[in-house]
N, C-alpha and C positions, 0 to 999 in steps of 0.2 A: 504494500500500500504506500509506504514512504517513497519507494522508487517511482511508482506511478504518479504520485503527487508532484514529485520533483520534475518529472518529464513533462507533464501536461500543464503545470501551473507555475512553478518556480522559474524554469528556463524562459518561457515566453514573457513573463512579467519582468524578469530581470533584463531581458533584451529591450523591452519597451522602456523601462526606467533608465537604462544606461545610454540608449541611443537617441531618444527623443528628449533632448535637454536644451538648456540655454548654452550658447556657444562659449566654451571655456576661455578661448583667447580673447574674444570681445569682452566677456564679463570680467576677466582679470585685469584688463587694461582701461576699461571705460566705465564710469559710473552712469546710471540711467540719466537721461537728459532731464534737467530741471524743467518742470512744467509750469508755464505761466498761467495765472488765473484766467486771463482772456482765452487761452487755449482750452482750458477745461470747459469753459462755457461754450466755446465754439464746437469742440469735440462732441458735446452732448447733443448738438443739433444735427450731426451728420447721420446719414444712412450708410453704414459701412458694410461692404460685401467682401468676403474672402472666397476665392474660387477653388481652393484646394487644401483639404486636410484628409489624412488617411486614418482617422480615429476609429472607424467602424471595424477594422480588421483585428484590433488588439483584444485578446481574451481577458475575461474576468474584470473588465474595466467598464463601469457605467458612465455614459456621457451625461447622465443626469446629476451625478454627484461629483463634487470637486475633490480632486486627488492632488497629491504633492509631487507628481511627476507627469511627464507628457506636456502637451501644449494646449489641448482643447477639452473643455467640458461645458455644459450649459451655464453653470454659475460664472465661469470665467468669460464666456462669450458675452453674457449680459453685463458683467462688470466692465468689459472692454468696449461696450456699446456696439457690438457687432450685430447688425440686423439680419444678415443672411450669410450662412456658412455653407460652402460647397463641401459635401462629404463624398470624396472620390473613393471608389472601391477597387483596390488592387486584388488580383486573383492569383498571381504567380510571379515569383522573382527568382533569378538565378543565385545560387550560393556564390559568395564572393563577388557580388555585382559591382561593376565599375563603369566608368563613362566610356571606355574605349572599345571593349569587345566581349560579348557574352553569348553563350549558347543557351538554347532553351533547356530548362531543367527537366529531369524526369520527375515522375510523380513524387517519389520519396526522397529526392534530393532538393525538392522545392520547400523552402521554409514556410510558405503559406499553407502547405499540407499540414504541417505541425500545428499551425495556428487554427486551422479549421477543426482539427481534432480537439485542441484545447478549448475551443469555443463551444464544444458539444453541438456542433452543427450536424445536420443530417448526414448519414454515411455517404450519400451520393456526392457530397462536396469533396470527398477524398479524391475522386477521379474526374469530376465535372467542374470546370471553371464557371460555367453558366450557373450552376447550383450555388457556387460560392457568392456570386453576385446576388442571387435571390435571398440567400441567408443574410447578407448585409442590408439589403433593402428591408427585410423583415425587422432587422435590429433597429433601424431608424424609425420605422413605422411604430414599433412597440414602444420605443422611447418617447415618441410624440404623444401616444395615447396615455402613457403613464406620467406625463410631465406636469399635470395639473394646469395645462394651458400655457406653460412657459416655453415650449418648443413646438413650433408649427412645422409641418411637413409640406413643402411647396411642390406641387406637381403641375399646376395649371395657372393661367393668367388669373382666373377667378380666385384661386387660393392666394395668390400674391396680393391681389387687390383687397381681399378680406383681411389678410394679415396687416397690410399697411394701414387700413382703417383701425384695426384693433390696437396697433402700436401707438396710434395717436392718443388713445385713451390710457393705455398702460405701456410705457416704453420699456418696462423691465421684463421683456420677453425677447425671444430670438427665434430664428427659423433656420431650417436646413433644406437643401435640395440635393439631388444625387447625380453623380457622374461616375464614369468607369475609366479606369486607368489601364488601357491596353485591351484591344478587342480580340486577343486570344480568348477573351471571356466568352465569345459566342460559340466556342467549340467548333469552329468551321461551318456553322449553320446560320445563314443569314436570317432565318426565321426568329432567331433569338434577339435580333434588333427590335422586332415588333414586341416580343415578350417583355423585354426590358423597358421599352418606351411605355407600354401599357402599365407597367409597375411603377413608373415615375422617374425613370432615368432621363436626364435632360442634357447631359454632355457626354461625349464619347471620345476618349483619347484613343487614337488608332493603334498606338504601340506603347510599350513600356521599355523594359531593358533588353529585349531580344526581338529579333525579327519574328513575325507571326504570319498566319495565312492571309492577312489583310494588307500588310505593309511592312516596309523596312524601318528598323529602329536606328537612331543615331549611335546606339551602343551595341548593335548586332554584329553579325558576321558578314553578311552580304551587303547590308545597308542599302537595299534596293528601294524601289518606289512602290506605288500602289500595285497590287496584284489584280488579276481579272476579278477575283472575288472582292477585292478592296474597292474597285470602282463601283461595283454593285452596292456594296455596303454604304459608301459615301452617299450615293443617290437615295438609298432607302432611309438613311439617317435624316437627310434633308426633308424627305416626305413625311416622316413621323414626328418631326419637331425636336430632333436631337442635334445639338450644335456639335460640329466637328472640331476636335481639339488636337492640335499638332504638337503638343508638348512631347518631347522625347523622339520625335520623328526624324528620320534621316533627311539629308538635303534633297534627295530625289523624291522622297515621299512628299515633302513640303512643296516642291516644285509641281508635282502632279496635282496636289490638292489645290494649289493656287490657280492652276489652269482649268480645273474641272468644277470647282465649287460654285454654286449659284446662290448660296446664302452665306451669312457672315461666318468667318472662321475665328476660332479663339486659340490662344495658347494659354492654358490654365495656370501654368507656373513656369516661368522662364526668366532667364537673365539676358543681359545684353552683351554680345560678343565684343563690342567696342570698349566696354568697361571691364569685362572679365572674359578673357579669350579662352573659351573652352567649347568643346563640341556640344555641350549641354545647352548652350545659349544661342540666340538668334542673331544673325547678321542684319545689316541695314536693309538689304533687299527683302529678306524674309519678314522683317518688321513692316515694311511698306506693303507687302502682300496682305498681311492681316488687316492693316488699316484700309487698304483699297477695297477689301471685302465688306467693310463695315463692322468688323469684329473688334475684339479687345485683346490686349496683351496683359496677362496677370504677372506682374513683376514679383518674383519670388524672393524669399528672405534668407535662404540657407547658405552656409559656407560650401563652396563648390561651384555654385552658380553666381555667388557674390564673392568678391576677392578683397584681400587686404585685412588688416587687423580690425578695422572699424566697419562692421557689417552694415550698420544703419547708414553710414556715409556712402557705402557702395550701393545700397538700395536707392538712396536719393539720387546718386549719380546716374543710375540706370533710368530712373524716372525722368530726370532732366534730359537725358539723351533722347529718349523716345518723344518727349514733348517737343524738343527742338527739331526732331526729324519729321514727325507726322502730326503733332498736335496733342493736347491733353485729352481730347475726347476719345482716344483709343487706348487709354491706360487704365488698368485695373490692378488688383492685388491677388497674388496667388502664393500664399505663404509656404506651402508644403509642410505645414504643421503635422506632427505625429508620423512623418514619413521616413523615419530612421535618419533624422537630420538634426543639426545644431543650428539654432537661430538666435537672434539677439534679444527677442522678447516673445512671450507667449500671448495667447489670445486676450488675456486680461489687461495687457499693457499696450494695446494698439495706439493709445494716445502718444506713445513715444514717436511713432511715425508722423502723426499729425503735427507734433511740435517740430520735428525735423524738417518737414516740408515748409512750415512757417518760417523756420530759421533760414531756409534756402530761398526765401522771398517768393514762394508760390502765392498766388492770389487765393482768397477764400473760395472763389468759384472754381478755380482749378483743383483745389484740394477736395471740394465736394464731388467733382467729377471722378477724380482718381480714386478716392476712398470708397466709392460705391455707386454713384449715380450713373456712371457709364454702363455698368453691367445691369443695373436696375432698368434703365431705359431699353437696353437690348432685350431683357427678359419680358418686359411689358409688351414688346413688339413681336417676339418670336416664340414665347412659350405657347404650347397648344392650349386650346380652350377645353373645357370639360366635355363638350359635345364631341370632340375628336379623339378622346381616349376612352377606354373601357373603365367605368368607375368601379366595377365590382371585382377588381383584381384581388383585393384582400379576401373576400369570401370565396371566390372561385378557385384561387390559386393556392390558398393556404393549405387546403386539404391535399392537393396533388403534390405540392412541394415539401410539405412538412409533416404529414400525418404518420410517416413511417418511423419517425424518431422525434426526440424531444425538440420543442421549439428552441431556437437560438436564445441564449441568455443575454441580457444586457451586461 
């Protein structure tokens, strides 16, 4: 029993606590920015959106309860005045993942397989990546139901409009929406795009750390472009109201998407190659591609996509570069919180970025756009309406996907 407990609970929780931290270099060299009273007042008026957190995959951690490790939970989101958090669902990562070159893992060399077992997800999640997505969807849905109105689950324009009205009455609430990180999650079956869209997924990252059946990764072996299936997947995503996310994509994949996409493209969590020269980040032409599509670039926070000792300074430099290149209306935030990364602040301290942007002489209107209004405007235009999705996913799918084993725990 002790060995089983150690394997299923101690190891995953230890990895979570040791990997999802504040950056030790930044924290050892720089004190938190002093916050001016006027910034506190201004920050409280912002609608803040973050496009990317990997919180749902971690076992035995409730996003409803504040904990002393990791980056995201509902109390911290509310304290940080974050109005909408993107919960992106990873399904598979290679052991020893790196920015340069990764092969696709086998089932039992895949760390997410261990996490699926530790989460007590249905046994089908051991071999099916699509089932891993559905388990994480259920986790957010269950958290929203049990949150006593503190966590809204946004699937449609109507959901978002209702939430915005509710937040005017009670600002001490937050909301989440769903994205996928890597469409290896469809298990090679395009019908899973419809399945996920019906369940509430609103953004889809084509790839993650390895090449898949849909597209080439910036970190893969071949680093190719969209496959024949990938072209069909892109078209289907646009039809069902799922924004195409080019984060982690190879140069050829990004080129293909820029040529083929007919709706806005996003990069949910990216850096800027002109500021931090790594394959993980976008160059100026790729930034222009996203802007020309009407999409947004979620500037990320973590060391690796941001360079130098002072990560907040690097984040601001990235935002300045994009603003000067294409304008402030294409900038968003994509922290990568809880994604095995080191960041300068967690979700409770987003005011650090507000102060940093004010210190850099951004106008209040530019800050409003960057901190959340750009993505809010995009969602109000492109989220599906309730009439275009199946509203009964919870009742019809819960039995088929979860009846064979215990429901996923929060």
